[in-house]
N, C-alpha and C positions, 0 to 999 in steps of 0.2 A: 441942878442939870434934870434933863428933862428923863420921865422913865422910860426904860429902853421898851421897844413896840414888842409882845409877841411874836415869838417866828414864824410859829403858826399862819398869822396873820399877815406878817409881812410876805409870804409865797402862796397867800391868798389862797390854803385850806383847813382844813377843820382841824382840832386837835387830835392827836394820835392817829394821822396820816403816817402814809407804810415810807420808809426807804423809796420805795420806785417812783410814788407820787410823789418825795420831796425832791429826787431827782427831774421830774419832770416837769415842774414845776420852775426850777431855779431858771432849768434852758430856754424855757416860755421869759423870763424875768430878762437872766441876761441879756437874748437879743433883741426885747426891746427899750436895755437901759443900755446898753453897754457903752462904756466913753469915748471909743473910738465914732459910734454912730450918735451921740449926741453930743451939741457940745453946751452944756449947762448946768450951772451948779446939781438942779435937782437932779434931772437924771444919773447923775453920778453918786447922790448922796442913794439913791433908790436903789443902787446896781449894788454898793457898799451894804445896802442891809440885810439887802438880798443872799451874798455872798456870808455875811458872816451868820444870817436863820441856816444858809445849805453846809455849810463848816460843823455847826453843832449838831442839824436831825439828819446829815447824811451819815452818822458815827454813830455803829448801834449803842456805844457805851454810854455818849456824850450826849443823847437823843435819850436816855433809860433814865437816867440824870435830871435830865431836861427835863418831863413830861410830867415829873414829882414832885421836884422841887421850884422849877423855874428859874429868873436869872439868877438866882441867888448859892445854883447846884454848886458844888463844895469840888474845887480844882476849874470850874469853868474857865477860860481862858478865852477873850473878846476878838474881836476883828485884830488882828495886827498889821495888817496897809498891805500893799503889795512893794515888794521886797525889791524889785527886779532880777534883769538876768543873774541868775549863780545863787540868788536868796531862797530862802523857804515859797515855799508854794502855798497858797492860798487857797487851793481846794485840792483837792484830790480823782480831777478827770483832765483827761484836755480838751488841747480845741474840739476836735471833733465829735468829742459829748457834745459839750455847748451846739455846735452848728448840723452836728447830725453825721454821725463815721460815711465820708466817702462825699459827704459832703453836698446839702442844698439849702442856702439861708435867702430869705429875703429875692428870690429866682438864681444866686448866684450858685452856678455848679462849679465842685471842688473844690483845694484850696485857692489856686491861680487865680481863680476869679473870687474868691475873698480878698486874699491880698492887695490884688488890684481894686478892688470897694474900698478898701481901706488908705492907701499910698496912692492909684494912681500906675501901683506896677503890671508887673502882670506878663505876660510873652504874648501881648496881640499882631498885628499884622503888623509888620517895620516900614517902614516908607520905601526902602528900598525893593520891596517885595514885587516880582509882576501884579498889575491888575490890570484885566478887563474896562477895556474906553466904556464910553459910555454910549446908549441907544440915541440913534436919533428914528422923528417923526414929519413924514412930508403927507397932506394932505392932497390928495388925488381928483380931478374932475376929467370923466370921460366923457362922452357923448355915448347918446342909447346904443347906434351904431359897432360903436369899441368894443363896448361892451358885452354885442350880442358875438362880433367875430374878433374879436378879438385884436393888438397890435400893440408896438413897441413904440414908450412916453421919451421925453429926453426932460429932466428936471435940473435948476440950476437948486442948489443947496451950500451952505456956508456948512465944515465940519475943522473937528481941531485936528491935524495930521507932524508924524514927526516932519521934526527940520529935518530939511535933507544939507545944509551946510555940517552941520555938525552931527544928524546923523542921529541926532536926541540923545545925546550928551549933555547941549547944554554948553561945551565949549572945546576945549582943549590945556593938556598939562594938567592930570590932576593931580590930590596933591593928599595925602592924609588929612587928616581934619583936625584942626588945632585944640578944637575945645573936644574933646570925646575922647582924642588918641587916637580914631578908626574906627570904635566902635560904635559908632549910631544912638548911640545912646548913652544916658546918660545917669549914673545910678549914684543911688540915695538910701545911708542906713539907718531905720528908725527904729527903737525902742519901745516896747510893749509892752503889756504885764506877761504877756504869751513867748516873749522874746527877743532877736533879733533880727528883721527884716529888712531884705535887700529889698527898694522900688526902682526903678526906672522909666526915665520916657525917655520923648526922642529926640535929639539931638536939633535944637532950634535952628545952625550955622547950616550943618550940612544936609539938614532933616531927613535924617537916619541912611543918607549913605554911605558916613567912613569916610569921603573923602569930597574937596570941596573942588572948585574947576579955577585954573589959574588963568587965564585967557576966556573970557568969554564969549558968547558966539553972540554976534553984533543981530545978526538973522531973528532969532526966539531969545537976546537978548538973556541966555544963560533958562531960558524953561526948556529948552529941546522938542518942545511943542509949539507949531503954527495953527493960525484958524487961512482955510484955504478957501475959492469960493470954489466950484466944481461941477461940470454936468456928468448926471448920470443914467445911465440908459437902462429903463425898467420894461420887461416883458410886463404884458396885460393880457392871461390864457381868455378863453372865449367861452364867456357867462359866467363870467363875475360880477359879482355885484355890489352894491351903493352897502355902504357896512365887511363887506373885503378888506384881508389886508393883505396885501405882498410882505417877504421879510426876504431883505434882500444883506444877505451876509457877508460882513467884513467888512459892512462899504456906511459902517458909525463912525467916532471917534476913534484917535488911535489910541490903541494901549499905553499904560505908563510901565517904565524899565523893560521896554522886552511882552509885556501881557498882549493876549488878542484885539483884535480891532471890536468895537464894542460891531450891532447890527443898525441897517433901514429898515423903520418897515415904513410902508407905503398906504394911507389908509385911501379907499378906494371911495367914489360921490358918485353917481349914474345921472346923468342929464335927462330931463323925459322926454321920451319919442315923440314924433310928428307923428304918425302914424297911428304906431303900438302904445298899446300900454300893458307893464308889467306886472307878473304875480310868478316870484319864484322863474319859475320856468318857461310858465305861465303864458302868452301874450295874447291881447283883446284888442279888437279893432270892430268899429260899427261900419256899416257898409247900406245905401239907402235903394228902397228898390219902389216902383213904381206903384198905381194902383192894382192898373191890369198884370203888371210882375204876378204878383203877391195871389190875384183871383183865380190867374190864367196857370202861375207856373210858370218857370223857365229857370236854362241856366244861367250863372251869374256870377262874372268869374270876376275875382277878389285875390287881393296882396298880399304873398307872405313871405318871409324873410330875403329868400331866397330870389322867386322866379312868381308868377301867377298862378293860380288852381281856378279850376272851376268848379263850382258846387250843386247842385239836383235844387233846385227852389219847389216844394212841392205847390200843387193848387190849392186856393187857401187859405197861404201861410197869412198868421197875424202878424203887426208890426209888435216887436221888441225877441220872435223869434229868435233862437240860438242853434249855429248849428255850428262841431266840432273837430277842427283837421289833424288827427292826431299826427304825432310828431314832426309837427310843423313850426313849435313855439324853441325858446331857446338852449343851445346845451348844455347841458348837466355838468358842472363844474368840476372838476376832476376825475369823471368815469363816463361810460358809454351813454348813449343816448340822449335825445331833447323833447323836454316839453312838448305841449299842445296850443294851437293855434284855434282861439272859438270867435266866431265873426256875428256879432247881433245885427241882424237886419234890420232898417226902421222902412216902414209903407209910405211915403210921404202923399200929401193930398195934395190932388192938382189944385194949381195955385191961377193966375190969369190964363182961360180958356181958348179956345180958335171959336169961331163961329161951331162947323165942325166938331170939336169936341163936347161943344155943347148941347147940339143934340142928339150925339153918341151917348151922354147921362143922363138928358130927360128922358131920350128912349128905355136905357137901362133904370131908368131909376118905377116908371108902368111896368117892370116884372119886377122889380124888386118882393123879395116878401115880407122885407122888414119892416114896412108898414104894416101889413096886416097884420104882426106878429105885438105890434105896440097897439093896434086898434084891440085886439083881443085882450090885452093886458088889462088897457081901460075896459073894458066892458065884463071884466070877472069883478075886478075893483068894484066897477060899481054896481053891482049886484049887491056884494060883499058888504055893500051897506048901505042897501035900501031899511 
């Protein structure tokens, strides 16, 4: 017969560890090797070894004898095995001692959750409890103008609705389920080292309702819900932008067993504008101006979202200059006020010119002091590198 392992080694402790350390070590071992959580012989043996070590080292008298004489201690009685319900307990603390009073073990909170982990029982949501319907999503593309000013769109979608023929009941002629006797669950007793526990699972015949339908609805085939194609009107508020979504409450799938409907989420995608580019609530546009307008200055009519505006172009304006029109941008979504509009002017160089235009530009060139500036520049460079 193989020699017994040292009890302190079994629990991973140093010789002479306190009873408190023994209990803590055994709790850790029990969690790891408990037979209900490990379906293998090796784990069961480790659990038995740990329990045997705990029986001795958690008792002050037995511990004192073992510390002095080891396994040869007089009167030592080894592991007696599991006695089952009504038998002698193999240890002197209860379920909560192992898994934490009130408990939290392996992510399970409380005794019901732990029972459910061992046997699938517990008090989860029953199949006939009301449940909220699933949410739905649609992607909705709208034009630049529709996003700026707001609009109303009609969309088509398929969703699950309660059957109108049977009003969501699945048929008529309810009868008590013969398999679960109207309980909606099937109960099973399970005997463990901790006693006898009753576990329960949803009845597969009535799906937890406790009742079955004698006359199945032909419209929904007894499901109580059907798929329908529907048209939904969606109001688009002014100022909406790509990435925003609208929540239409109650327009999703129908609830189960009288539960509320889910919601419909419309995710917005805005098409690019033909005149303006948008950045949040601000808009941008480019306007061409002639060489003479830039040089002499002028009043320039520019488009806005609602009507045209006139801006003053000062003389000597360079290409790329940006002018701001305050409050002429997009309405701020859900609040007062608008963004701004920015106009960038682009000076157009004349292309094909008439004889008259050419003569005027030649005359202008004679008066142009840019040539004088370039000549001065080259003269300075020449002197520097002599």
